[in-house]
mmJSON file of the N, C-alpha and C atoms, coordinates in Angstrom:
{"data_MODEL":{"atom_site":{
"group_PDB":["ATOM","ATOM","ATOM","ATOM","ATOM","ATOM","ATOM","ATOM","ATOM","ATOM","ATOM","ATOM","ATOM","ATOM","ATOM","ATOM","ATOM","ATOM","ATOM","ATOM","ATOM","ATOM","ATOM","ATOM","ATOM","ATOM","ATOM","ATOM","ATOM","ATOM","ATOM","ATOM","ATOM","ATOM","ATOM","ATOM","ATOM","ATOM","ATOM","ATOM","ATOM","ATOM","ATOM","ATOM","ATOM","ATOM","ATOM","ATOM","ATOM","ATOM","ATOM","ATOM","ATOM","ATOM","ATOM","ATOM","ATOM","ATOM","ATOM","ATOM","ATOM","ATOM","ATOM","ATOM","ATOM","ATOM","ATOM","ATOM","ATOM","ATOM","ATOM","ATOM","ATOM","ATOM","ATOM","ATOM","ATOM","ATOM","ATOM","ATOM","ATOM","ATOM","ATOM","ATOM","ATOM","ATOM","ATOM","ATOM","ATOM","ATOM","ATOM","ATOM","ATOM","ATOM","ATOM","ATOM","ATOM","ATOM","ATOM","ATOM","ATOM","ATOM","ATOM","ATOM","ATOM","ATOM","ATOM","ATOM","ATOM","ATOM","ATOM","ATOM","ATOM","ATOM","ATOM","ATOM","ATOM","ATOM","ATOM","ATOM","ATOM","ATOM","ATOM","ATOM","ATOM","ATOM","ATOM","ATOM","ATOM","ATOM","ATOM","ATOM","ATOM","ATOM","ATOM","ATOM","ATOM","ATOM","ATOM","ATOM","ATOM","ATOM","ATOM","ATOM","ATOM","ATOM","ATOM","ATOM","ATOM","ATOM","ATOM","ATOM","ATOM","ATOM","ATOM","ATOM","ATOM","ATOM","ATOM","ATOM","ATOM","ATOM","ATOM","ATOM","ATOM","ATOM","ATOM","ATOM","ATOM","ATOM","ATOM","ATOM","ATOM","ATOM","ATOM","ATOM","ATOM","ATOM","ATOM","ATOM","ATOM","ATOM","ATOM","ATOM","ATOM","ATOM","ATOM","ATOM","ATOM","ATOM","ATOM","ATOM"],
"id":[1,2,3,4,5,6,7,8,9,10,11,12,13,14,15,16,17,18,19,20,21,22,23,24,25,26,27,28,29,30,31,32,33,34,35,36,37,38,39,40,41,42,43,44,45,46,47,48,49,50,51,52,53,54,55,56,57,58,59,60,61,62,63,64,65,66,67,68,69,70,71,72,73,74,75,76,77,78,79,80,81,82,83,84,85,86,87,88,89,90,91,92,93,94,95,96,97,98,99,100,101,102,103,104,105,106,107,108,109,110,111,112,113,114,115,116,117,118,119,120,121,122,123,124,125,126,127,128,129,130,131,132,133,134,135,136,137,138,139,140,141,142,143,144,145,146,147,148,149,150,151,152,153,154,155,156,157,158,159,160,161,162,163,164,165,166,167,168,169,170,171,172,173,174,175,176,177,178,179,180,181,182,183,184,185,186,187,188,189,190,191,192],
"type_symbol":["N","C","C","N","C","C","N","C","C","N","C","C","N","C","C","N","C","C","N","C","C","N","C","C","N","C","C","N","C","C","N","C","C","N","C","C","N","C","C","N","C","C","N","C","C","N","C","C","N","C","C","N","C","C","N","C","C","N","C","C","N","C","C","N","C","C","N","C","C","N","C","C","N","C","C","N","C","C","N","C","C","N","C","C","N","C","C","N","C","C","N","C","C","N","C","C","N","C","C","N","C","C","N","C","C","N","C","C","N","C","C","N","C","C","N","C","C","N","C","C","N","C","C","N","C","C","N","C","C","N","C","C","N","C","C","N","C","C","N","C","C","N","C","C","N","C","C","N","C","C","N","C","C","N","C","C","N","C","C","N","C","C","N","C","C","N","C","C","N","C","C","N","C","C","N","C","C","N","C","C","N","C","C","N","C","C","N","C","C","N","C","C"],
"label_atom_id":["N","CA","C","N","CA","C","N","CA","C","N","CA","C","N","CA","C","N","CA","C","N","CA","C","N","CA","C","N","CA","C","N","CA","C","N","CA","C","N","CA","C","N","CA","C","N","CA","C","N","CA","C","N","CA","C","N","CA","C","N","CA","C","N","CA","C","N","CA","C","N","CA","C","N","CA","C","N","CA","C","N","CA","C","N","CA","C","N","CA","C","N","CA","C","N","CA","C","N","CA","C","N","CA","C","N","CA","C","N","CA","C","N","CA","C","N","CA","C","N","CA","C","N","CA","C","N","CA","C","N","CA","C","N","CA","C","N","CA","C","N","CA","C","N","CA","C","N","CA","C","N","CA","C","N","CA","C","N","CA","C","N","CA","C","N","CA","C","N","CA","C","N","CA","C","N","CA","C","N","CA","C","N","CA","C","N","CA","C","N","CA","C","N","CA","C","N","CA","C","N","CA","C","N","CA","C","N","CA","C","N","CA","C","N","CA","C","N","CA","C","N","CA","C"],
"label_alt_id":[null,null,null,null,null,null,null,null,null,null,null,null,null,null,null,null,null,null,null,null,null,null,null,null,null,null,null,null,null,null,null,null,null,null,null,null,null,null,null,null,null,null,null,null,null,null,null,null,null,null,null,null,null,null,null,null,null,null,null,null,null,null,null,null,null,null,null,null,null,null,null,null,null,null,null,null,null,null,null,null,null,null,null,null,null,null,null,null,null,null,null,null,null,null,null,null,null,null,null,null,null,null,null,null,null,null,null,null,null,null,null,null,null,null,null,null,null,null,null,null,null,null,null,null,null,null,null,null,null,null,null,null,null,null,null,null,null,null,null,null,null,null,null,null,null,null,null,null,null,null,null,null,null,null,null,null,null,null,null,null,null,null,null,null,null,null,null,null,null,null,null,null,null,null,null,null,null,null,null,null,null,null,null,null,null,null,null,null,null,null,null,null],
"label_comp_id":["UNK","UNK","UNK","UNK","UNK","UNK","UNK","UNK","UNK","UNK","UNK","UNK","UNK","UNK","UNK","UNK","UNK","UNK","UNK","UNK","UNK","UNK","UNK","UNK","UNK","UNK","UNK","UNK","UNK","UNK","UNK","UNK","UNK","UNK","UNK","UNK","UNK","UNK","UNK","UNK","UNK","UNK","UNK","UNK","UNK","UNK","UNK","UNK","UNK","UNK","UNK","UNK","UNK","UNK","UNK","UNK","UNK","UNK","UNK","UNK","UNK","UNK","UNK","UNK","UNK","UNK","UNK","UNK","UNK","UNK","UNK","UNK","UNK","UNK","UNK","UNK","UNK","UNK","UNK","UNK","UNK","UNK","UNK","UNK","UNK","UNK","UNK","UNK","UNK","UNK","UNK","UNK","UNK","UNK","UNK","UNK","UNK","UNK","UNK","UNK","UNK","UNK","UNK","UNK","UNK","UNK","UNK","UNK","UNK","UNK","UNK","UNK","UNK","UNK","UNK","UNK","UNK","UNK","UNK","UNK","UNK","UNK","UNK","UNK","UNK","UNK","UNK","UNK","UNK","UNK","UNK","UNK","UNK","UNK","UNK","UNK","UNK","UNK","UNK","UNK","UNK","UNK","UNK","UNK","UNK","UNK","UNK","UNK","UNK","UNK","UNK","UNK","UNK","UNK","UNK","UNK","UNK","UNK","UNK","UNK","UNK","UNK","UNK","UNK","UNK","UNK","UNK","UNK","UNK","UNK","UNK","UNK","UNK","UNK","UNK","UNK","UNK","UNK","UNK","UNK","UNK","UNK","UNK","UNK","UNK","UNK","UNK","UNK","UNK","UNK","UNK","UNK"],
"label_asym_id":["A","A","A","A","A","A","A","A","A","A","A","A","A","A","A","A","A","A","A","A","A","A","A","A","A","A","A","A","A","A","A","A","A","A","A","A","A","A","A","A","A","A","A","A","A","A","A","A","A","A","A","A","A","A","A","A","A","A","A","A","A","A","A","A","A","A","A","A","A","A","A","A","A","A","A","A","A","A","A","A","A","A","A","A","A","A","A","A","A","A","A","A","A","A","A","A","A","A","A","A","A","A","A","A","A","A","A","A","A","A","A","A","A","A","A","A","A","A","A","A","A","A","A","A","A","A","A","A","A","A","A","A","A","A","A","A","A","A","A","A","A","A","A","A","A","A","A","A","A","A","A","A","A","A","A","A","A","A","A","A","A","A","A","A","A","A","A","A","A","A","A","A","A","A","A","A","A","A","A","A","A","A","A","A","A","A","A","A","A","A","A","A"],
"label_entity_id":["1","1","1","1","1","1","1","1","1","1","1","1","1","1","1","1","1","1","1","1","1","1","1","1","1","1","1","1","1","1","1","1","1","1","1","1","1","1","1","1","1","1","1","1","1","1","1","1","1","1","1","1","1","1","1","1","1","1","1","1","1","1","1","1","1","1","1","1","1","1","1","1","1","1","1","1","1","1","1","1","1","1","1","1","1","1","1","1","1","1","1","1","1","1","1","1","1","1","1","1","1","1","1","1","1","1","1","1","1","1","1","1","1","1","1","1","1","1","1","1","1","1","1","1","1","1","1","1","1","1","1","1","1","1","1","1","1","1","1","1","1","1","1","1","1","1","1","1","1","1","1","1","1","1","1","1","1","1","1","1","1","1","1","1","1","1","1","1","1","1","1","1","1","1","1","1","1","1","1","1","1","1","1","1","1","1","1","1","1","1","1","1"],
"label_seq_id":[1,1,1,2,2,2,3,3,3,4,4,4,5,5,5,6,6,6,7,7,7,8,8,8,9,9,9,10,10,10,11,11,11,12,12,12,13,13,13,14,14,14,15,15,15,16,16,16,17,17,17,18,18,18,19,19,19,20,20,20,21,21,21,22,22,22,23,23,23,24,24,24,25,25,25,26,26,26,27,27,27,28,28,28,29,29,29,30,30,30,31,31,31,32,32,32,33,33,33,34,34,34,35,35,35,36,36,36,37,37,37,38,38,38,39,39,39,40,40,40,41,41,41,42,42,42,43,43,43,44,44,44,45,45,45,46,46,46,47,47,47,48,48,48,49,49,49,50,50,50,51,51,51,52,52,52,53,53,53,54,54,54,55,55,55,56,56,56,57,57,57,58,58,58,59,59,59,60,60,60,61,61,61,62,62,62,63,63,63,64,64,64],
"pdbx_PDB_ins_code":[null,null,null,null,null,null,null,null,null,null,null,null,null,null,null,null,null,null,null,null,null,null,null,null,null,null,null,null,null,null,null,null,null,null,null,null,null,null,null,null,null,null,null,null,null,null,null,null,null,null,null,null,null,null,null,null,null,null,null,null,null,null,null,null,null,null,null,null,null,null,null,null,null,null,null,null,null,null,null,null,null,null,null,null,null,null,null,null,null,null,null,null,null,null,null,null,null,null,null,null,null,null,null,null,null,null,null,null,null,null,null,null,null,null,null,null,null,null,null,null,null,null,null,null,null,null,null,null,null,null,null,null,null,null,null,null,null,null,null,null,null,null,null,null,null,null,null,null,null,null,null,null,null,null,null,null,null,null,null,null,null,null,null,null,null,null,null,null,null,null,null,null,null,null,null,null,null,null,null,null,null,null,null,null,null,null,null,null,null,null,null,null],
"Cartn_x":[-24.938,-25.069,-25.156,-26.078,-26.339,-25.431,-25.041,-23.668,-23.359,-24.837,-24.33,-23.64,-24.052,-23.47,-21.651,-21.46,-20.165,-19.353,-18.132,-17.227,-16.213,-15.352,-14.281,-12.961,-12.145,-11.172,-9.598,-8.745,-7.424,-6.608,-5.919,-5.153,-4.101,-2.501,-1.599,-0.657,-0.358,0.709,1.379,2.049,3.213,3.668,3.091,2.928,1.554,1.653,0.119,-0.328,-0.143,-0.922,-0.885,-0.304,-0.553,-2.039,-2.424,-2.848,-4.257,-4.367,-5.402,-6.126,-5.449,-5.797,-6.46,-5.773,-6.281,-7.751,-7.518,-9.124,-9.992,-9.696,-10.94,-11.169,-10.859,-11.077,-11.698,-10.531,-11.928,-12.806,-13.221,-14.542,-15.289,-15.1,-15.988,-16.862,-15.744,-16.534,-17.26,-17.311,-18.392,-17.773,-16.711,-15.778,-15.74,-15.747,-15.36,-14.319,-13.5,-11.374,-11.079,-10.075,-9.954,-8.082,-7.42,-5.892,-5.204,-3.779,-3.348,-1.929,-0.944,0.102,1.209,1.463,2.41,1.539,2.55,1.819,1.741,2.201,1.662,-0.055,-0.386,-1.827,-2.508,-1.761,-2.863,-3.203,-2.414,-2.783,-3.503,-3.334,-4.434,-6.296,-6.013,-7.452,-7.884,-7.273,-7.408,-8.015,-7.7,-8.288,-9.565,-9.751,-10.441,-11.821,-11.597,-12.632,-12.494,-13.793,-13.96,-14.378,-15.181,-15.657,-14.516,-13.689,-12.113,-12.275,-13.019,-12.726,-11.452,-10.527,-8.998,-8.222,-6.996,-6.092,-5.021,-5.042,-4.37,-3.001,-1.781,-0.563,0.755,1.119,2.587,3.751,4.352,5.125,6.537,6.738,7.898,7.327,7.215,7.18,7.697,9.222,10.326,11.003,11.4,12.294,11.034,11.086,10.209,8.959],
"Cartn_y":[-23.378,-23.908,-25.167,-25.267,-26.193,-27.668,-28.277,-28.816,-29.235,-29.157,-29.185,-27.44,-27.0,-25.539,-25.086,-26.021,-25.86,-25.918,-25.539,-25.624,-26.377,-27.312,-28.461,-28.17,-27.415,-27.171,-28.192,-28.36,-29.462,-28.703,-28.824,-28.47,-29.037,-28.806,-29.602,-28.53,-29.443,-28.709,-29.365,-29.474,-30.579,-30.565,-28.996,-28.388,-28.917,-29.905,-30.829,-29.484,-28.496,-27.436,-26.445,-26.223,-25.05,-25.883,-26.702,-27.722,-27.748,-28.171,-28.09,-26.828,-25.577,-24.41,-24.03,-23.961,-23.708,-24.234,-25.64,-26.405,-25.915,-25.732,-25.287,-23.696,-22.816,-21.673,-21.418,-22.147,-22.63,-23.225,-24.124,-24.481,-23.646,-22.639,-21.942,-20.962,-21.083,-19.543,-20.552,-21.37,-22.594,-23.543,-24.012,-24.439,-25.832,-26.68,-27.997,-28.289,-28.788,-28.681,-30.279,-30.775,-32.39,-31.719,-32.52,-32.127,-32.861,-32.911,-33.574,-33.254,-34.002,-33.501,-34.003,-33.963,-33.944,-33.975,-34.096,-34.564,-35.534,-36.866,-38.034,-38.222,-37.848,-37.751,-36.899,-35.437,-34.671,-35.61,-36.008,-36.447,-38.072,-38.578,-39.67,-38.983,-38.015,-37.378,-36.58,-36.111,-35.428,-36.79,-37.75,-39.216,-39.89,-39.085,-39.853,-39.144,-37.404,-36.742,-35.992,-36.028,-35.47,-33.367,-33.464,-32.276,-31.139,-31.378,-30.355,-29.36,-27.795,-26.617,-26.156,-26.37,-25.271,-26.113,-26.372,-26.503,-25.417,-25.635,-24.985,-25.663,-24.869,-26.366,-25.244,-25.697,-24.831,-25.234,-23.798,-23.928,-24.43,-25.087,-25.558,-26.924,-28.032,-29.29,-30.135,-29.425,-30.476,-31.504,-32.114,-33.348,-34.455,-34.564,-35.996,-35.715],
"Cartn_z":[3.984,2.52,2.365,1.038,0.738,-0.056,0.304,-0.267,-1.369,-2.648,-3.615,-4.196,-3.456,-4.178,-3.108,-2.53,-1.798,-3.153,-3.003,-3.662,-3.317,-3.945,-3.432,-3.631,-2.383,-2.703,-2.149,-3.048,-2.544,-2.005,-0.433,-0.111,0.366,-0.578,-0.348,0.63,2.078,2.586,3.652,3.797,4.506,5.925,6.462,7.81,8.634,9.122,9.808,10.102,11.204,12.105,11.279,10.365,9.011,8.303,7.699,6.973,7.872,9.113,9.868,10.144,10.098,10.428,9.46,8.145,7.049,6.63,6.831,6.451,7.068,8.394,9.238,9.148,8.749,8.409,6.785,6.274,4.721,4.672,5.768,5.969,6.338,7.55,8.361,7.606,5.925,5.257,3.88,4.131,3.1,2.024,2.107,1.137,1.689,1.007,1.361,1.082,1.927,2.119,2.0,0.66,1.326,1.466,2.413,2.454,2.45,1.427,0.931,1.794,2.324,2.889,1.843,0.621,-0.474,-2.038,-2.942,-4.14,-4.493,-4.098,-4.109,-4.385,-2.475,-2.225,-3.49,-3.256,-4.172,-5.333,-6.526,-7.552,-7.241,-6.392,-5.65,-5.668,-4.345,-4.618,-5.951,-6.604,-7.99,-8.492,-8.931,-9.097,-8.758,-7.67,-6.747,-6.8,-7.111,-6.453,-7.609,-8.513,-9.574,-9.345,-8.404,-7.739,-7.321,-7.658,-6.982,-8.017,-7.434,-7.863,-7.853,-7.309,-6.895,-5.854,-6.582,-5.911,-5.189,-3.731,-2.99,-2.795,-3.388,-2.785,-2.536,-1.346,-0.75,-1.928,-1.615,-2.8,-2.294,-1.115,-0.654,-0.146,-0.446,-0.012,0.689,0.631,1.297,0.467,0.767,0.209,-0.463,-1.313,-2.189,-2.979],
"occupancy":[1.0,1.0,1.0,1.0,1.0,1.0,1.0,1.0,1.0,1.0,1.0,1.0,1.0,1.0,1.0,1.0,1.0,1.0,1.0,1.0,1.0,1.0,1.0,1.0,1.0,1.0,1.0,1.0,1.0,1.0,1.0,1.0,1.0,1.0,1.0,1.0,1.0,1.0,1.0,1.0,1.0,1.0,1.0,1.0,1.0,1.0,1.0,1.0,1.0,1.0,1.0,1.0,1.0,1.0,1.0,1.0,1.0,1.0,1.0,1.0,1.0,1.0,1.0,1.0,1.0,1.0,1.0,1.0,1.0,1.0,1.0,1.0,1.0,1.0,1.0,1.0,1.0,1.0,1.0,1.0,1.0,1.0,1.0,1.0,1.0,1.0,1.0,1.0,1.0,1.0,1.0,1.0,1.0,1.0,1.0,1.0,1.0,1.0,1.0,1.0,1.0,1.0,1.0,1.0,1.0,1.0,1.0,1.0,1.0,1.0,1.0,1.0,1.0,1.0,1.0,1.0,1.0,1.0,1.0,1.0,1.0,1.0,1.0,1.0,1.0,1.0,1.0,1.0,1.0,1.0,1.0,1.0,1.0,1.0,1.0,1.0,1.0,1.0,1.0,1.0,1.0,1.0,1.0,1.0,1.0,1.0,1.0,1.0,1.0,1.0,1.0,1.0,1.0,1.0,1.0,1.0,1.0,1.0,1.0,1.0,1.0,1.0,1.0,1.0,1.0,1.0,1.0,1.0,1.0,1.0,1.0,1.0,1.0,1.0,1.0,1.0,1.0,1.0,1.0,1.0,1.0,1.0,1.0,1.0,1.0,1.0,1.0,1.0,1.0,1.0,1.0,1.0],
"B_iso_or_equiv":[0.0,0.0,0.0,0.0,0.0,0.0,0.0,0.0,0.0,0.0,0.0,0.0,0.0,0.0,0.0,0.0,0.0,0.0,0.0,0.0,0.0,0.0,0.0,0.0,0.0,0.0,0.0,0.0,0.0,0.0,0.0,0.0,0.0,0.0,0.0,0.0,0.0,0.0,0.0,0.0,0.0,0.0,0.0,0.0,0.0,0.0,0.0,0.0,0.0,0.0,0.0,0.0,0.0,0.0,0.0,0.0,0.0,0.0,0.0,0.0,0.0,0.0,0.0,0.0,0.0,0.0,0.0,0.0,0.0,0.0,0.0,0.0,0.0,0.0,0.0,0.0,0.0,0.0,0.0,0.0,0.0,0.0,0.0,0.0,0.0,0.0,0.0,0.0,0.0,0.0,0.0,0.0,0.0,0.0,0.0,0.0,0.0,0.0,0.0,0.0,0.0,0.0,0.0,0.0,0.0,0.0,0.0,0.0,0.0,0.0,0.0,0.0,0.0,0.0,0.0,0.0,0.0,0.0,0.0,0.0,0.0,0.0,0.0,0.0,0.0,0.0,0.0,0.0,0.0,0.0,0.0,0.0,0.0,0.0,0.0,0.0,0.0,0.0,0.0,0.0,0.0,0.0,0.0,0.0,0.0,0.0,0.0,0.0,0.0,0.0,0.0,0.0,0.0,0.0,0.0,0.0,0.0,0.0,0.0,0.0,0.0,0.0,0.0,0.0,0.0,0.0,0.0,0.0,0.0,0.0,0.0,0.0,0.0,0.0,0.0,0.0,0.0,0.0,0.0,0.0,0.0,0.0,0.0,0.0,0.0,0.0,0.0,0.0,0.0,0.0,0.0,0.0],
"pdbx_formal_charge":[null,null,null,null,null,null,null,null,null,null,null,null,null,null,null,null,null,null,null,null,null,null,null,null,null,null,null,null,null,null,null,null,null,null,null,null,null,null,null,null,null,null,null,null,null,null,null,null,null,null,null,null,null,null,null,null,null,null,null,null,null,null,null,null,null,null,null,null,null,null,null,null,null,null,null,null,null,null,null,null,null,null,null,null,null,null,null,null,null,null,null,null,null,null,null,null,null,null,null,null,null,null,null,null,null,null,null,null,null,null,null,null,null,null,null,null,null,null,null,null,null,null,null,null,null,null,null,null,null,null,null,null,null,null,null,null,null,null,null,null,null,null,null,null,null,null,null,null,null,null,null,null,null,null,null,null,null,null,null,null,null,null,null,null,null,null,null,null,null,null,null,null,null,null,null,null,null,null,null,null,null,null,null,null,null,null,null,null,null,null,null,null],
"auth_seq_id":[1,1,1,2,2,2,3,3,3,4,4,4,5,5,5,6,6,6,7,7,7,8,8,8,9,9,9,10,10,10,11,11,11,12,12,12,13,13,13,14,14,14,15,15,15,16,16,16,17,17,17,18,18,18,19,19,19,20,20,20,21,21,21,22,22,22,23,23,23,24,24,24,25,25,25,26,26,26,27,27,27,28,28,28,29,29,29,30,30,30,31,31,31,32,32,32,33,33,33,34,34,34,35,35,35,36,36,36,37,37,37,38,38,38,39,39,39,40,40,40,41,41,41,42,42,42,43,43,43,44,44,44,45,45,45,46,46,46,47,47,47,48,48,48,49,49,49,50,50,50,51,51,51,52,52,52,53,53,53,54,54,54,55,55,55,56,56,56,57,57,57,58,58,58,59,59,59,60,60,60,61,61,61,62,62,62,63,63,63,64,64,64],
"auth_comp_id":["UNK","UNK","UNK","UNK","UNK","UNK","UNK","UNK","UNK","UNK","UNK","UNK","UNK","UNK","UNK","UNK","UNK","UNK","UNK","UNK","UNK","UNK","UNK","UNK","UNK","UNK","UNK","UNK","UNK","UNK","UNK","UNK","UNK","UNK","UNK","UNK","UNK","UNK","UNK","UNK","UNK","UNK","UNK","UNK","UNK","UNK","UNK","UNK","UNK","UNK","UNK","UNK","UNK","UNK","UNK","UNK","UNK","UNK","UNK","UNK","UNK","UNK","UNK","UNK","UNK","UNK","UNK","UNK","UNK","UNK","UNK","UNK","UNK","UNK","UNK","UNK","UNK","UNK","UNK","UNK","UNK","UNK","UNK","UNK","UNK","UNK","UNK","UNK","UNK","UNK","UNK","UNK","UNK","UNK","UNK","UNK","UNK","UNK","UNK","UNK","UNK","UNK","UNK","UNK","UNK","UNK","UNK","UNK","UNK","UNK","UNK","UNK","UNK","UNK","UNK","UNK","UNK","UNK","UNK","UNK","UNK","UNK","UNK","UNK","UNK","UNK","UNK","UNK","UNK","UNK","UNK","UNK","UNK","UNK","UNK","UNK","UNK","UNK","UNK","UNK","UNK","UNK","UNK","UNK","UNK","UNK","UNK","UNK","UNK","UNK","UNK","UNK","UNK","UNK","UNK","UNK","UNK","UNK","UNK","UNK","UNK","UNK","UNK","UNK","UNK","UNK","UNK","UNK","UNK","UNK","UNK","UNK","UNK","UNK","UNK","UNK","UNK","UNK","UNK","UNK","UNK","UNK","UNK","UNK","UNK","UNK","UNK","UNK","UNK","UNK","UNK","UNK"],
"auth_asym_id":["A","A","A","A","A","A","A","A","A","A","A","A","A","A","A","A","A","A","A","A","A","A","A","A","A","A","A","A","A","A","A","A","A","A","A","A","A","A","A","A","A","A","A","A","A","A","A","A","A","A","A","A","A","A","A","A","A","A","A","A","A","A","A","A","A","A","A","A","A","A","A","A","A","A","A","A","A","A","A","A","A","A","A","A","A","A","A","A","A","A","A","A","A","A","A","A","A","A","A","A","A","A","A","A","A","A","A","A","A","A","A","A","A","A","A","A","A","A","A","A","A","A","A","A","A","A","A","A","A","A","A","A","A","A","A","A","A","A","A","A","A","A","A","A","A","A","A","A","A","A","A","A","A","A","A","A","A","A","A","A","A","A","A","A","A","A","A","A","A","A","A","A","A","A","A","A","A","A","A","A","A","A","A","A","A","A","A","A","A","A","A","A"],
"auth_atom_id":["N","CA","C","N","CA","C","N","CA","C","N","CA","C","N","CA","C","N","CA","C","N","CA","C","N","CA","C","N","CA","C","N","CA","C","N","CA","C","N","CA","C","N","CA","C","N","CA","C","N","CA","C","N","CA","C","N","CA","C","N","CA","C","N","CA","C","N","CA","C","N","CA","C","N","CA","C","N","CA","C","N","CA","C","N","CA","C","N","CA","C","N","CA","C","N","CA","C","N","CA","C","N","CA","C","N","CA","C","N","CA","C","N","CA","C","N","CA","C","N","CA","C","N","CA","C","N","CA","C","N","CA","C","N","CA","C","N","CA","C","N","CA","C","N","CA","C","N","CA","C","N","CA","C","N","CA","C","N","CA","C","N","CA","C","N","CA","C","N","CA","C","N","CA","C","N","CA","C","N","CA","C","N","CA","C","N","CA","C","N","CA","C","N","CA","C","N","CA","C","N","CA","C","N","CA","C","N","CA","C","N","CA","C","N","CA","C","N","CA","C","N","CA","C"],
"pdbx_PDB_model_num":[1,1,1,1,1,1,1,1,1,1,1,1,1,1,1,1,1,1,1,1,1,1,1,1,1,1,1,1,1,1,1,1,1,1,1,1,1,1,1,1,1,1,1,1,1,1,1,1,1,1,1,1,1,1,1,1,1,1,1,1,1,1,1,1,1,1,1,1,1,1,1,1,1,1,1,1,1,1,1,1,1,1,1,1,1,1,1,1,1,1,1,1,1,1,1,1,1,1,1,1,1,1,1,1,1,1,1,1,1,1,1,1,1,1,1,1,1,1,1,1,1,1,1,1,1,1,1,1,1,1,1,1,1,1,1,1,1,1,1,1,1,1,1,1,1,1,1,1,1,1,1,1,1,1,1,1,1,1,1,1,1,1,1,1,1,1,1,1,1,1,1,1,1,1,1,1,1,1,1,1,1,1,1,1,1,1,1,1,1,1,1,1]
}}}
């Protein structure tokens, strides 16, 4: 798929294995995926990348 047509998803997940597996799955169906492990990282990535189309966030990110 052409890079300009790929939608970007920000995936916020504090469990590393779940985050990596989900990222690989989404990439396999054509999405560009950015991964953040907490809310602070997510906000930083949103500020750095205007191409983010969707944020998928874990409901329970634990403490902090």
